[in-house]
N, CA, C and O of each residue as an XYZ file, in Angstrom:
268
protein
N       1.078     10.482     11.551
C       1.748      8.982     11.677
C       2.116      8.553     10.289
O       1.205      8.517      9.462
N       3.262      8.240      9.945
C       3.491      7.476      8.566
C       2.688      6.388      8.180
O       2.182      6.358      7.058
N       2.481      5.249      9.229
C       1.671      4.390      9.177
C      -0.057      4.680      8.431
O      -0.601      4.029      7.540
N      -0.472      5.630      9.032
C      -1.677      6.260      8.395
C      -1.412      6.675      7.091
O      -2.149      6.321      6.171
N      -0.388      7.427      6.902
C      -0.255      8.132      5.480
C      -0.340      7.047      4.619
O      -1.258      6.973      3.803
N       0.663      6.056      4.729
C       0.570      4.752      3.921
C      -0.517      4.039      3.619
O      -0.602      3.492      2.520
N      -1.582      3.936      4.630
C      -2.558      3.220      4.428
C      -3.665      4.156      3.498
O      -4.423      3.606      2.699
N      -3.655      5.471      3.688
C      -4.345      6.206      2.689
C      -3.722      6.027      1.258
O      -4.502      5.965      0.308
N      -2.323      5.938      1.031
C      -1.724      5.670      0.025
C      -2.049      4.260     -1.040
O      -2.148      4.083     -2.254
N      -2.126      3.565     -0.018
C      -2.927      1.921     -0.290
C      -4.078      2.052     -0.822
O      -4.304      1.533     -1.915
N      -5.104      2.832     -0.098
C      -6.377      2.829     -0.325
C      -6.480      3.787     -1.691
O      -7.208      3.343     -2.578
N      -5.821      5.051     -1.934
C      -5.982      5.422     -3.107
C      -5.312      4.818     -4.501
O      -5.570      5.144     -5.660
N      -4.512      3.981     -4.086
C      -3.881      3.229     -5.325
C      -4.663      2.009     -5.623
O      -4.301      1.281     -6.548
N      -5.830      1.695     -4.827
C      -6.472      0.372     -4.915
C      -7.400      0.769     -6.263
O      -8.047      1.790     -6.497
N      -7.165     -0.674     -7.195
C      -8.255     -0.494     -8.295
C      -9.402     -0.077     -8.039
O      -9.929      0.614     -8.911
N     -10.278     -0.391     -6.592
C     -11.588     -0.089     -6.179
C     -11.526      0.610     -4.747
O     -11.867     -0.094     -3.797
N     -11.226      1.600     -4.554
C     -10.930      2.353     -3.009
C     -12.040      2.134     -2.255
O     -11.873      2.149     -1.036
N     -13.363      1.890     -2.770
C     -14.194      1.717     -1.747
C     -14.023     -0.020     -1.102
O     -14.614     -0.360     -0.077
N     -13.482     -0.602     -1.583
C     -13.347     -2.060     -1.272
C     -11.825     -2.250     -0.425
O     -11.406     -3.292      0.079
N     -11.211     -1.009     -0.444
C      -9.969     -1.224      0.204
C      -9.861     -0.317      1.639
O      -8.801      0.168      2.034
N     -11.125     -0.185      2.322
C     -11.298      0.581      3.252
C     -10.741     -0.168      4.374
O     -10.343      0.461      5.355
N     -10.671     -1.398      4.342
C     -10.289     -2.225      5.610
C      -9.044     -2.179      6.072
O      -8.811     -2.554      7.221
N      -7.864     -1.624      5.089
C      -6.744     -1.344      5.366
C      -6.696     -0.325      6.405
O      -5.771     -0.245      7.214
N      -7.641      0.406      6.376
C      -7.568      1.433      7.871
C      -7.399      1.034      8.760
O      -6.658      1.609      9.557
N      -8.131     -0.394      9.120
C      -8.306     -0.947     10.489
C      -7.572     -2.023     10.778
O      -7.523     -2.457     11.929
N      -6.670     -2.787      9.393
C      -6.168     -4.104      9.780
C      -4.807     -3.732     10.519
O      -4.183     -2.676     10.629
N      -4.575     -5.191     11.040
C      -3.169     -5.012     11.537
C      -1.983     -4.530     10.912
O      -2.026     -4.668      9.690
N      -0.797     -3.940     11.405
C       0.107     -3.686     10.737
C       0.951     -4.681     10.260
O       1.880     -4.211      9.602
N       0.954     -5.913     10.363
C       1.496     -6.990     10.111
C       0.439     -8.005      9.249
O       0.843     -8.982      8.620
N      -0.816     -7.646      9.325
C      -1.880     -8.483      8.592
C      -1.405     -8.660      7.053
O      -0.950     -7.618      6.581
N      -1.419     -9.722      6.217
C      -1.374     -9.800      5.325
C      -2.267     -9.011      4.197
O      -3.483     -9.160      4.310
N      -1.852     -8.288      3.249
C      -3.071     -7.391      2.302
C      -3.844     -8.271      1.433
O      -4.923     -7.979      0.917
N      -3.202     -9.388      1.308
C      -4.290    -10.385      0.657
C      -5.355    -10.662      1.565
O      -6.380    -11.082      1.027
N      -5.373    -10.546      2.673
C      -6.509    -10.764      3.772
C      -7.573     -9.740      3.719
O      -8.706     -9.857      4.184
N      -7.138     -8.851      3.176
C      -7.943     -7.386      3.231
C      -8.309     -6.811      2.114
O      -9.364     -6.177      2.105
N      -7.605     -6.902      1.076
C      -7.846     -6.097      0.005
C      -7.591     -7.040     -1.332
O      -6.635     -7.772     -1.588
N      -8.688     -6.783     -2.028
C      -8.674     -7.642     -3.286
C      -7.691     -7.258     -4.461
O      -7.867     -6.187     -5.041
N      -6.943     -7.870     -4.730
C      -6.001     -7.334     -6.103
C      -5.004     -6.311     -5.144
O      -4.717     -5.130     -5.336
N      -4.611     -7.196     -4.085
C      -3.269     -6.190     -3.366
C      -2.121     -6.072     -4.194
O      -1.381     -5.130     -3.907
N      -1.781     -6.801     -5.164
C      -0.694     -6.826     -5.856
C      -0.511     -5.601     -6.737
O       0.573     -5.039     -6.895
N      -1.940     -5.142     -7.437
C      -1.940     -3.948     -7.975
C      -2.028     -2.668     -7.156
O      -1.603     -1.567     -7.507
N      -2.773     -3.034     -5.764
C      -2.381     -1.712     -4.922
C      -1.000     -1.534     -4.566
O      -0.442     -0.443     -4.684
N      -0.364     -2.683     -4.088
C       1.064     -2.496     -4.131
C       1.823     -1.826     -4.872
O       2.514     -0.929     -4.390
N       1.849     -2.152     -6.300
C       2.217     -1.327     -7.214
C       2.134     -0.080     -7.401
O       3.086      0.599     -7.787
N       0.814      0.435     -7.113
C       0.404      1.719     -7.205
C       0.804      2.286     -6.080
O       0.955      3.499     -6.231
N       1.046      1.895     -4.980
C       1.400      2.380     -3.787
C       3.063      2.985     -3.747
O       3.493      3.977     -3.157
N       3.695      2.120     -4.490
C       5.225      2.193     -4.657
C       5.225      3.561     -5.376
O       5.853      4.496     -4.878
N       4.457      3.727     -6.673
C       4.633      4.927     -7.583
C       3.833      5.958     -6.714
O       4.374      7.064     -6.718
N       2.816      5.891     -6.055
C       2.527      7.155     -5.103
C       3.745      7.385     -4.045
O       4.017      8.561     -3.806
N       4.305      6.640     -3.563
C       5.154      6.664     -2.335
C       6.430      7.377     -3.154
O       6.767      8.466     -2.691
N       6.924      7.059     -3.921
C       8.008      7.551     -5.025
C       7.635      9.077     -5.358
O       8.508      9.941     -5.279
N       6.368      9.378     -5.719
C       5.850     10.788     -6.135
C       5.911     11.533     -5.158
O       6.520     12.598     -5.258
N       5.159     11.076     -3.703
C       5.196     11.816     -2.695
C       6.481     12.122     -2.170
O       6.906     13.277     -2.144
N       7.120     11.141     -1.749
C       8.344     11.340     -0.814
C       9.725     11.589     -1.666
O      10.857     11.629     -1.185
N       9.387     11.736     -2.961
C      10.463     11.822     -4.082
C      11.876     10.651     -3.677
O      13.085     10.881     -3.641
N      11.157      9.455     -3.430
C      12.476      8.736     -3.308
C      12.126      7.848     -4.297
O      11.087      7.913     -4.953
N      13.387      6.635     -4.459
C      13.198      5.504     -5.351
C      13.127      4.117     -4.514
O      13.894      3.891     -3.578
N      12.223      3.298     -4.906
C      11.868      2.115     -4.379
C      12.250      1.117     -5.474
O      11.754      1.022     -6.596
N      13.549      0.160     -4.748
C      14.319     -0.636     -5.430
C      13.480     -1.929     -5.202
O      12.691     -2.161     -4.285
N      13.837     -2.717     -6.255
C      13.538     -4.233     -6.132
C      13.735     -4.803     -4.995
O      12.883     -5.529     -4.484
N      14.902     -4.546     -4.442
C      15.356     -5.007     -3.137
C      14.773     -4.713     -1.870
O      14.673     -5.550     -0.973
N      14.350     -3.418     -1.779
C      13.647     -2.751     -1.054
C      12.179     -3.370     -0.922
O      11.603     -3.691      0.118
N      11.760     -3.447     -2.123
C      10.073     -4.218     -2.016
C      10.048     -5.600     -1.497
O       9.175     -6.019     -0.737
N      11.081     -6.317     -1.957
C      11.277     -7.574     -1.626
C      11.775     -7.631     -0.028
O      11.668     -8.720      0.535
N      12.175     -6.794      0.525
C      12.586     -6.538      1.855
C      11.365     -6.416      2.558
O      11.227     -7.067      3.593
N      10.336     -5.581      2.097
C       9.121     -4.833      2.520
C       8.323     -5.968      2.583
O       7.720     -6.082      3.650
N       8.142     -6.819      1.781
C       6.870     -7.904      1.593
C       7.417     -9.072      1.951
O       6.743    -10.102      1.929
């Protein structure tokens, strides 16, 4: 499932992956700030990981719509 893949990308992109494991079980609509310290850094790392893994470009407008 794509959500599970994205959750793993977020954990891998987090500055401290051990502290990010709560992402695996949080609600899909739960704000990352409630689950993950330094969520903005993890989001940036996740965008880079998505671009690398799926070969797509994430534009600022796309990111704004998602967040």
